[in-house]
C-alpha positions in Angstrom: -5.9 22.6 27.2 -2.5 23.3 28.9 -0.5 20.1 28.9 -3.0 18.1 26.8 -1.9 17.2 23.3 -4.4 17.3 20.5 -4.4 14.4 18.0 -6.3 14.0 14.7 -7.3 10.4 14.2 -8.2 9.1 10.8 -11.5 7.2 11.2 -12.2 4.8 8.3 -15.3 3.3 9.9 -13.5 0.1 10.8 -12.6 -1.4 14.1 -8.8 -0.6 13.9 -9.2 3.1 13.6 -12.0 3.1 16.2 -9.8 1.4 18.8 -6.9 3.7 17.9 -9.1 6.7 18.8 -10.4 5.0 21.9 -7.0 4.2 23.2 -5.7 7.7 22.6 -8.6 9.2 24.5 -8.0 6.8 27.4 -4.3 8.0 27.4 -5.5 11.6 27.9 -5.2 13.0 24.4 -7.8 15.4 23.1 -9.0 13.4 20.1 -10.6 14.7 17.0 -12.0 12.2 14.5 -11.7 12.8 10.8 -12.9 10.7 7.8 -11.4 11.5 4.4 -14.0 11.1 1.7 -11.8 9.7 -1.0 -14.0 7.9 -3.5 -17.6 7.6 -4.5 -19.1 5.2 -7.0 -21.7 6.3 -9.6 -24.2 4.5 -7.4 -23.3 6.8 -4.5 -21.5 4.1 -2.5 -18.4 5.1 -0.7 -15.1 3.2 -0.6 -14.4 0.8 2.3 -11.8 3.3 3.5 -14.3 6.1 4.1 -17.5 4.6 5.5 -18.7 7.8 6.9 -21.8 6.7 8.8 -19.8 4.1 10.8 -17.0 6.6 11.5 -19.5 9.2 12.7 -21.2 6.6 14.9 -17.8 5.7 16.5 -17.1 9.4 17.1 -20.5 9.8 18.8 -19.8 6.8 21.1 -16.4 8.2 22.0 -17.9 11.7 22.5 -15.2 13.3 20.3 -15.6 15.9 17.5 -16.0 14.5 14.0 -15.2 16.0 10.6 -15.8 14.6 7.1 -13.3 16.1 4.6 -13.8 15.9 0.9 -10.6 14.5 -0.7 -12.1 13.3 -4.0 -10.0 15.4 -6.3 -6.7 14.5 -4.6 -7.7 10.8 -4.6 -8.3 10.9 -8.3 -5.0 12.7 -9.0 -2.8 10.5 -6.8 -4.5 7.1 -6.5 -7.3 6.1 -9.0 -5.9 7.9 -12.0 -2.4 6.5 -11.7 -3.9 3.1 -10.8 -5.7 3.0 -14.2 -2.8 4.3 -16.1 -0.4 1.8 -14.6 -2.5 -1.2 -15.7 -2.9 0.3 -19.1 0.9 0.3 -19.3 1.2 -3.3 -18.3 2.2 -2.7 -14.6 0.7 -3.8 -11.3 0.4 -0.8 -8.9 0.0 -0.5 -5.1 -2.7 2.2 -4.7 -2.5 2.0 -0.9 1.1 3.2 -0.9 0.3 6.4 -2.7 -2.9 6.9 -0.7 -1.0 6.8 2.6 1.5 9.4 1.7 -0.4 11.8 -0.6 -3.9 11.5 0.8 -4.2 10.2 4.3 -1.1 11.8 5.9 -1.1 15.0 3.8 -4.7 15.7 4.4 -4.8 14.7 8.1 -1.7 16.8 8.8 -3.1 19.8 6.9 -6.2 19.6 9.0 -4.1 19.2 12.2 -2.3 22.4 11.4 -5.6 24.2 10.8 -6.8 23.3 14.3 -3.4 23.5 16.1 -3.1 19.7 16.7 0.3 18.3 17.4 -0.2 14.8 16.0 -2.1 12.6 13.6 -2.9 8.9 14.3 -4.2 5.9 12.4 -5.2 2.3 13.0 -2.2 0.9 11.1 -0.3 -2.1 12.6 3.3 -0.7 12.7 5.8 0.9 15.1 7.4 4.2 14.6 11.0 4.3 15.8 13.7 7.0 15.9 17.0 5.5 14.9 20.5 6.2 16.4 21.1 8.7 13.6 18.0 10.7 14.5 16.0 9.6 11.5 12.5 8.2 11.8 11.4 4.9 10.3 8.6 2.3 10.6 9.3 -1.1 12.2 7.4 -4.3 12.0 4.4 -4.4 14.4 4.3 -6.8 17.3 1.7 -8.8 15.3 3.7 -9.9 12.2 0.5 -11.3 10.7 -1.0 -7.8 10.5 2.2 -5.8 9.9 1.5 -2.9 7.5 5.0 -1.3 7.2 5.1 -2.4 3.5 2.4 0.1 2.7 4.0 3.0 4.7 7.5 3.2 3.2 6.8 6.5 1.3 6.0 8.5 4.4 8.3 11.4 4.9 10.4 12.2 8.0 8.1 15.2 8.8 5.0 13.0 8.5 6.5 10.3 10.8 7.7 12.8 13.4 4.0 13.8 14.0 2.4 10.4 13.8 1.1 8.1 16.6 0.2 4.4 16.0 -1.6 3.1 19.0 -2.0 -0.5 17.7 1.7 -1.2 17.3 1.9 -3.6 20.1 -1.5 -5.3 19.7 -2.8 -8.3 17.7 -6.1 -8.1 15.8 -7.7 -10.4 18.4 -6.7 -8.0 21.2 -8.0 -5.0 19.2 -11.4 -6.7 18.7 -11.5 -7.5 22.4 -10.9 -3.9 23.3 -13.6 -2.8 20.9 -16.1 -5.3 22.4 -15.3 -4.3 26.0 -15.6 -0.6 25.1 -19.0 -1.3 23.4 -17.9 0.1 20.1 -20.5 -0.5 17.4 -17.9 -1.7 14.8 -16.3 -4.3 17.1 -17.5 -7.2 14.9 -17.1 -5.5 11.6 -15.2 -7.5 9.0 -11.9 -6.3 7.6 -11.6 -5.0 4.1 -9.6 -7.4 2.0 -9.3 -5.9 -1.4 -8.6 -2.5 -3.0 -10.9 -0.1 -1.2 -12.4 1.6 -4.3 -13.1 -1.7 -6.2 -16.5 -2.4 -4.7 -18.0 -4.9 -7.1 -16.4 -7.3 -9.6 -12.6 -7.1 -10.1 -10.0 -4.5 -10.8 -10.2 -5.2 -14.6 -13.9 -4.2 -14.5 -13.1 -1.1 -12.5 -10.4 -0.1 -15.1 -12.9 -0.8 -17.9 -15.4 1.6 -16.3 -12.9 4.4 -15.6 -10.3 4.2 -18.5 -12.2 6.8 -20.6 -11.9 4.8 -23.8 -8.2 4.1 -23.5 -8.5 0.4 -22.6 -6.0 -1.8 -24.5 -7.8 -4.3 -26.9 -7.3 -8.1 -26.9 -4.0 -9.3 -28.3 -1.7 -12.3 -28.5 -0.2 -14.6 -25.9 3.4 -15.2 -27.1 6.3 -17.3 -25.8 9.8 -15.9 -25.2 10.7 -16.3 -28.8 7.6 -14.4 -30.0 5.6 -17.5 -31.2 1.9 -16.9 -30.9 0.2 -19.2 -28.3 -3.3 -17.8 -28.3 -5.3 -14.7 -27.7 -5.6 -12.7 -24.5 -8.5 -10.5 -23.3 -6.5 -7.3 -22.9 -3.3 -6.7 -20.9 -5.2 -5.1 -17.9 -6.5 -8.6 -17.1 -3.1 -10.0 -16.3 -0.1 -9.6 -14.0 3.4 -11.1 -13.8 3.4 -14.5 -12.2 -0.3 -15.2 -13.0 -1.2 -18.8 -13.7 -5.0 -19.0 -13.4 -7.5 -17.8 -16.0 -5.1 -17.8 -18.9 -7.2 -20.2 -21.0 -4.1 -21.8 -22.5 -3.5 -25.6 -23.0 0.2 -25.9 -23.6 1.1 -29.2 -22.0 2.9 -27.5 -19.1 1.9 -25.1 -16.4 1.9 -21.6 -18.0 2.7 -18.4 -16.2 2.7 -14.7 -17.2 6.4 -13.8 -17.5 6.1 -10.3 -18.9 3.5 -7.8 -20.2 4.6 -5.9 -23.3 2.2 -2.9 -23.4 4.0 -1.5 -26.5 3.2 -4.5 -28.6 0.0 -5.5 -26.7 1.3 -9.0 -26.0 1.5 -11.1 -22.9 4.7 -13.2 -22.7 4.2 -16.7 -21.4 6.8 -19.0 -19.8 7.1 -22.0 -17.5 7.5 -21.7 -13.7 11.3 -21.4 -13.8 11.0 -18.4 -16.2 9.3 -16.2 -13.7 12.1 -16.3 -11.1 14.5 -13.3 -11.1 17.7 -12.6 -9.3 17.8 -8.8 -9.7 15.3 -6.0 -9.9 15.6 -2.3 -10.5 13.6 0.2 -8.5 12.7 3.8 -9.3 10.9 6.5 -7.3 13.0 5.3 -4.3 12.2 6.7 -0.8 14.5 6.3 2.1 13.5 6.1 5.8 16.1 4.8 8.3 19.0 6.0 6.1 19.4 9.2 4.1 20.6 7.5 0.9 22.7 4.9 -0.7 25.8 6.4 -2.3 27.4 5.3 -5.6 29.6 2.3 -5.0 28.0 1.6 -1.6 26.5 -1.9 -1.0 23.8 -2.3 1.6 22.6 -5.7 2.9 18.8 -5.8 3.3 15.8 -8.0 3.3 13.5 -7.1 0.4 9.7 -7.7 0.1 8.5 -7.6 -3.5 4.8 -7.7 -2.6 2.7 -7.2 0.5 2.4 -10.9 1.4 6.0 -11.8 0.3 8.4 -13.1 2.9 11.3 -10.6 2.7 14.3 -12.2 0.9 18.0 -11.3 1.6 19.6 -9.1 -1.1 22.3 -6.5 -1.7 21.2 -2.9 -2.6 23.3 -0.7 -4.8 22.7 2.6 -6.6 22.6 2.3 -10.4 22.0 6.0 -11.2 20.5 9.1 -9.7 17.0 7.6 -10.0 17.5 3.9 -9.6 18.4 1.3 -7.0 19.3 -2.3 -7.8 18.4 -5.2 -5.5 20.4 -8.4 -6.2 18.9 -11.4 -4.3 20.9 -14.2 -2.7 18.4 -16.6 -4.3 16.0 -15.9 -7.2 12.5 -14.6 -6.2 9.3 -15.5 -7.8 7.5 -13.1 -10.1 8.6 -9.6 -9.2 6.0 -7.4 -11.0 6.8 -4.0 -12.5 4.7 -1.4 -10.7 4.7 -3.2 -7.4 6.7 -1.8 -4.5 9.9 -3.4 -3.3 10.5 -2.5 0.3 13.9 -2.8 2.0 14.2 -3.9 5.7 17.2 -4.1 8.0 18.0 -7.0 10.4 15.9 -5.3 13.1 12.7 -5.3 10.9 13.0 -1.5 10.3 12.3 0.0 6.9 15.4 1.2 5.1 13.3 2.5 2.2 11.6 1.2 -0.9 10.8 1.9 -4.5 8.7 0.9 -7.5 9.9 -2.2 -9.4 10.8 -1.0 -12.9 12.4 -4.0 -14.6 14.8 -6.9 -13.9 17.8 -8.3 -15.6 
């Protein structure tokens, strides 16, 4: 083993992680495949992020060791439990963000330590870069269409220092071509598009099944003055900026402006009402910089959701727990609970936080 680095690769059962493992083996690493068993439905079905049979098949094809690690309790604690609680509170969470930091990386690195492996690797589309200051950050992948840096902003410096991302310079088409040429069984497998643990129906149905009797009841749609406009099915069915499936006939296009969990109301407005110039973020994590000091202003490009085009803004510290992002131009429907991720002009992640409120 002298001179050969060991790397633990998270195998989801999909084509991206399979090609990541294949490329690392081609580069001379000693590769160990690991699937984290994160969620199981009452039917016994696994989530789309831990399709163990496909992952085991890939490991067998690559002739690498394979391990299946039970992470069900941790996944409930850090992902599905907070996911349900957030919707009950009228927020719109990003479960993949918490999963990456607290499940995937923590569990993979713990296993890597157990077997004396130097690195962990995944099939994410992102670059890892060490900045001039010596800090690690993630940078937009070569394929902007598949870039996944938004979901990685909570990773720590220690986690990033031991991470390899073999797909950083590849497009999805190139990854599939590599898989086909290598004869990998998952080469043509479709990508997962939705939340991995919501297997059937929608997220509201999932919350209904796992809320343990705490599901908010139907209530009122109201306008910004408190006038009742109609009845809603329960606040977990709605998110800020939503227009479809409201069942309201108001004579103008109606949007969800705000969800008031305390009063069990959904506040409705027109299109203009859902644009905001400033948001406040809590649970802020920094990557390329150590912090934003009181009184300091940092120019950034801010994404308020995964598929949002980053918008120019100024970041400032409000208090010990909160960062403000003031946009050059108002942005549409920033939703409390979603992540706001801050980028610099080189497409590197400065940091990010959870949208708390806006004013």
